[in-house]
C-alpha positions in Angstrom: 0.0 0.0 0.0 2.6 2.6 1.1 4.6 2.4 -2.2 1.4 3.6 -4.0 1.0 6.8 -1.9 2.3 9.7 -3.8 2.3 13.5 -3.5 3.2 15.9 -6.3 4.1 12.8 -8.4 6.8 11.6 -6.0 6.8 8.6 -3.7 6.0 9.8 -0.2 8.6 7.4 1.1 11.2 9.6 -0.4 9.9 12.6 1.6 12.2 13.6 4.4 9.4 14.5 6.7 7.7 11.2 6.1 11.0 9.4 7.0 11.3 11.3 10.2 7.7 11.0 11.4 6.8 7.5 10.1 3.4 6.6 8.7 1.5 7.1 12.0 3.0 10.5 12.5 2.2 11.6 8.9 -1.5 10.6 9.3 -1.6 12.4 12.7 -0.1 15.5 11.3 -2.6 15.6 8.5 -5.6 14.4 10.4 -7.6 17.6 9.6 -7.2 17.1 5.9 -8.2 13.4 6.2 -11.3 14.4 8.2 -12.3 16.9 5.6 -11.9 14.4 2.8 -14.0 11.9 4.8 -16.7 14.5 5.4 -16.9 15.2 1.7 -17.3 11.5 0.9 -20.0 11.1 3.5 -22.0 14.1 2.2 -21.6 12.9 -1.3 -23.0 9.5 -0.4 -26.0 11.1 1.5 -26.8 13.4 -1.5 -26.6 10.5 -3.9 -28.7 8.3 -1.8 -31.3 11.1 -1.5 -31.3 11.6 -5.2 -31.8 7.9 -5.7 -34.6 7.8 -3.2 -36.4 10.8 -4.9 -35.9 9.3 -8.3 -37.2 5.9 -7.1 -40.5 7.5 -6.0 -41.3 8.4 -9.6 -40.8 4.9 -10.9 -43.7 2.6 -11.6 -44.1 0.0 -8.8 -43.4 -2.8 -11.3 -40.0 -1.3 -12.0 -39.1 -1.1 -8.3 -40.5 -4.5 -7.2 -40.0 -6.4 -10.5 -43.0 -8.5 -9.7 -42.8 -11.8 -7.9 -39.9 -13.1 -9.9 -37.9 -9.9 -10.2 -39.0 -9.1 -13.7 -40.1 -5.5 -14.5 -43.2 -4.7 -16.6 -42.6 -4.6 -20.3 -42.4 -1.4 -22.3 -45.5 -1.0 -24.5 -46.7 1.3 -27.3 -50.2 1.8 -25.9 -51.2 5.2 -24.6 -53.3 3.5 -21.9 -53.5 -0.1 -20.7 -54.7 -2.3 -18.0 -54.6 -6.0 -17.0 -57.1 -7.4 -14.5 -57.8 -10.8 -13.0 -61.3 -11.8 -14.3 -62.0 -13.8 -11.1 -61.9 -10.9 -8.6 -61.3 -7.9 -10.8 -58.0 -7.1 -9.2 -55.8 -4.8 -11.2 -52.4 -6.4 -12.0 -51.0 -3.7 -14.2 -52.1 -0.3 -15.3 -50.9 2.6 -17.4 -53.1 5.8 -17.6 -56.0 3.5 -16.8 -58.4 6.4 -16.1 -57.4 8.5 -19.1 -60.1 9.3 -21.7 -59.8 7.0 -24.7 -61.8 6.1 -27.7 -63.0 2.5 -27.9 -63.8 2.1 -31.6 -65.3 -1.4 -32.1 -64.5 -2.7 -28.6 -67.8 -0.8 -28.0 -69.5 -3.9 -29.4 -68.7 -5.8 -26.2 -71.4 -3.7 -24.5 -73.7 -4.1 -27.4 -73.4 -7.9 -27.4 -73.8 -8.1 -23.6 -76.9 -6.0 -23.5 -78.4 -8.0 -26.3 -77.8 -11.3 -24.5 -79.0 -9.9 -21.2 -82.2 -8.5 -22.7 -83.0 -11.8 -24.5 -82.5 -13.6 -21.2 -84.8 -11.3 -19.3 -87.5 -11.7 -21.9 -86.8 -15.4 -22.2 -86.6 -14.9 -25.9 -84.7 -17.4 -28.0 -81.3 -16.4 -29.4 -81.9 -18.4 -32.6 -85.0 -16.5 -33.5 -85.0 -14.7 -36.9 -85.5 -10.9 -37.0 -86.1 -8.6 -40.0 -83.3 -6.2 -40.7 -84.4 -2.6 -40.5 -83.5 -0.2 -43.3 -81.6 2.0 -40.9 -79.1 -0.8 -40.3 -78.2 -1.3 -44.0 -75.1 0.3 -45.6 -73.5 1.5 -42.3 -70.0 2.9 -42.6 -67.1 0.6 -41.8 -66.9 -3.2 -41.5 -70.0 -5.0 -42.6 -71.7 -8.4 -43.0 -73.7 -6.9 -45.9 -77.2 -7.0 -44.5 -80.2 -6.3 -46.8 -83.4 -4.5 -45.9 -86.1 -6.9 -44.5 -83.7 -9.8 -44.7 -84.5 -12.3 -42.0 -81.4 -13.2 -39.9 -81.0 -15.1 -36.7 -79.9 -13.0 -33.7 -77.1 -15.5 -33.0 -75.8 -14.9 -36.6 -75.9 -11.1 -36.0 -74.0 -11.5 -32.8 -71.2 -13.6 -34.4 -71.1 -11.2 -37.4 -70.7 -8.3 -35.0 -68.1 -9.8 -32.7 -66.0 -11.7 -35.2 -66.4 -9.8 -38.5 -67.0 -6.5 -36.5 -70.0 -5.7 -38.6 -71.3 -2.2 -37.9 -74.5 -3.1 -39.7 -75.1 -6.1 -37.4 -74.4 -3.9 -34.3 -76.9 -1.3 -35.6 -79.5 -3.9 -36.3 -79.2 -5.4 -32.8 -79.5 -2.0 -31.2 -82.7 -1.2 -33.1 -84.2 -4.6 -32.4 -83.3 -4.5 -28.7 -83.7 -0.8 -28.0 -86.2 0.4 -30.6 -83.7 2.8 -32.0 -80.0 3.5 -31.6 -80.5 6.6 -29.4 -82.5 4.7 -26.8 -80.0 1.8 -27.0 -77.1 4.1 -26.3 -79.0 5.3 -23.2 -79.3 1.6 -22.2 -75.6 1.2 -22.8 -74.7 4.1 -20.5 -77.1 3.0 -17.8 -75.6 -0.5 -17.8 -72.1 0.9 -17.7 -73.0 2.9 -14.6 -74.4 -0.2 -13.0 -71.1 -2.0 -13.5 -69.3 0.9 -11.9 -67.9 2.8 -14.9 -67.1 6.5 -14.2 -65.4 7.6 -17.4 -67.6 6.2 -20.2 -70.1 7.7 -22.5 -71.6 5.7 -25.5 -73.3 7.4 -28.4 -73.7 4.4 -30.8 -73.6 0.6 -30.7 -70.7 0.1 -33.1 -67.9 2.4 -32.0 -67.9 4.8 -34.9 -65.8 7.7 -33.8 -67.3 10.7 -32.1 -65.6 13.1 -29.7 -68.3 12.3 -27.1 -68.1 8.6 -27.5 -65.4 7.6 -25.1 -64.3 5.4 -22.3 -61.2 4.4 -20.2 -59.3 1.1 -20.2 -60.4 0.6 -16.6 -64.0 0.9 -17.5 -63.7 -1.3 -20.6 -62.0 -3.9 -18.5 -64.9 -3.9 -16.0 -67.4 -4.1 -18.9 -65.5 -7.0 -20.4 -65.3 -8.8 -17.1 -69.1 -8.5 -16.7 -69.6 -9.7 -20.3 -67.4 -12.8 -19.9 -69.7 -14.0 -17.1 -72.2 -14.8 -19.8 -71.6 -18.3 -21.3 -72.9 -17.4 -24.7 -70.8 -14.3 -24.9 -67.7 -16.2 -23.8 -68.3 -18.8 -26.5 -68.7 -16.2 -29.2 -65.7 -14.2 -28.2 -63.5 -17.3 -28.2 -64.6 -18.6 -31.6 -61.9 -18.7 -34.3 -64.5 -18.6 -37.1 -68.2 -19.1 -37.6 -70.6 -20.0 -40.4 -74.0 -18.2 -40.4 -77.2 -19.7 -41.6 -78.2 -17.2 -44.3 -79.0 -17.6 -47.9 -76.2 -19.1 -49.9 -75.5 -15.9 -51.8 -75.1 -13.9 -48.6 -71.9 -13.2 -46.6 -71.9 -16.3 -44.3 -68.4 -17.0 -43.2 -67.0 -14.9 -40.4 -63.3 -15.2 -39.4 -62.4 -13.7 -36.1 -60.3 -10.6 -36.6 -59.0 -10.8 -33.0 -55.7 -12.6 -33.6 -55.5 -13.3 -29.8 -57.7 -16.4 -30.3 -55.5 -17.7 -33.1 -52.0 -16.8 -31.8 -51.8 -16.5 -28.1 -51.5 -19.5 -25.7 -54.9 -19.7 -23.9 -56.3 -16.9 -25.9 -60.2 -16.8 -25.7 -61.3 -13.3 -26.6 -62.5 -10.6 -26.8 -62.6 -7.8 -29.4 -60.5 -5.5 -31.6 -61.3 -2.0 -32.7 -59.9 0.5 -35.0 -60.7 3.9 -36.6 -58.2 6.4 -37.9 -59.2 8.9 -35.2 -59.3 6.4 -32.3 -56.2 4.4 -33.2 -55.9 0.7 -32.5 -57.8 -0.7 -29.5 -57.9 -4.3 -28.2 -59.5 -6.1 -25.4 -57.7 -9.5 -25.1 -58.4 -12.3 -22.8 -56.6 -15.6 -22.0 -56.8 -18.5 -19.6 -53.9 -20.5 -18.2 -54.0 -23.0 -15.4 -57.5 -22.0 -14.6 -56.7 -18.3 -14.3 -58.4 -15.8 -16.6 -56.9 -12.5 -17.4 -58.4 -9.5 -19.3 -56.1 -7.0 -21.0 -57.2 -3.7 -22.5 -54.9 -1.5 -24.6 -56.0 1.7 -26.4 -54.3 4.0 -28.8 -51.8 1.1 -29.2 -49.8 1.0 -32.5 -48.4 -2.4 -31.5 -51.7 -3.6 -30.1 -51.3 -7.4 -30.1 -47.7 -7.5 -29.0 -48.6 -5.0 -26.2 -51.4 -7.3 -25.0 -49.4 -10.5 -25.3 -46.4 -9.0 -23.4 -48.5 -7.6 -20.7 -50.5 -10.9 -20.2 -47.2 -12.9 -20.2 -45.8 -10.6 -17.6 -48.9 -10.9 -15.4 -49.3 -14.6 -15.8 -45.7 -15.1 -14.8 -45.2 -12.5 -12.1 -48.5 -11.4 -10.6 
């Protein structure tokens, strides 16, 4: 050690004063200097620790705790996101969960749930045929190409709405269940409040963009959790494809646009949505080892990877 101590580029052993006083004497003589250096080092450590503590308070909990297995939450593209446990509704991950967002066609989750609940209350068969009203024909966006007065089974309309994302099917169901789309929107908002939603306002049954048609990922997760309690809804949301019983010249084959049910291990729902103004939105669900998760991402350019990474993270760490 002593051969490494230098002052002014020279070995301290060569210093006459050092030779005369020895190592102990040298330290004793310069004790004030050593104390000042030690004080500076201690203060630096305290300041750095305080800065680290303050910085850590601004980090998401997942970054600090790393989950159960020491793994931090993934980075995602979504402007807002949430993952909940479908069993008890517990939030496992959230990002801007109460921020206003535009649901696009994930709106149809509420439309499907209300249709099924109304049929159940009326003890009305889901396979009954209904006449398609003129107002439901030629609706903007995705379509199952309904014709005026065409007789279609309600179950076929539900599959066409959820898998194909038919805006015409959503409009037809809203008119059949609510009398008109305005009254059906009132029913949607009333049901949302019953569920506990505080940041949602629906104006239409399909999710066509409007500044006043909005929700939050937290609200949509609660709506989806409620919808998944219905056996028929759950079966529809999990279907990879479906063949409707319409005339042979009609659009009868519906392939589920929600890639979660095709790609993700345990994927069993629920609904995608997109408009240019809303961005990409997705409510995804999956079950593994008897545990069901629901993930909602909105304004998410990398929507499916966001959902898959978040659900992987929560299945493994939460």
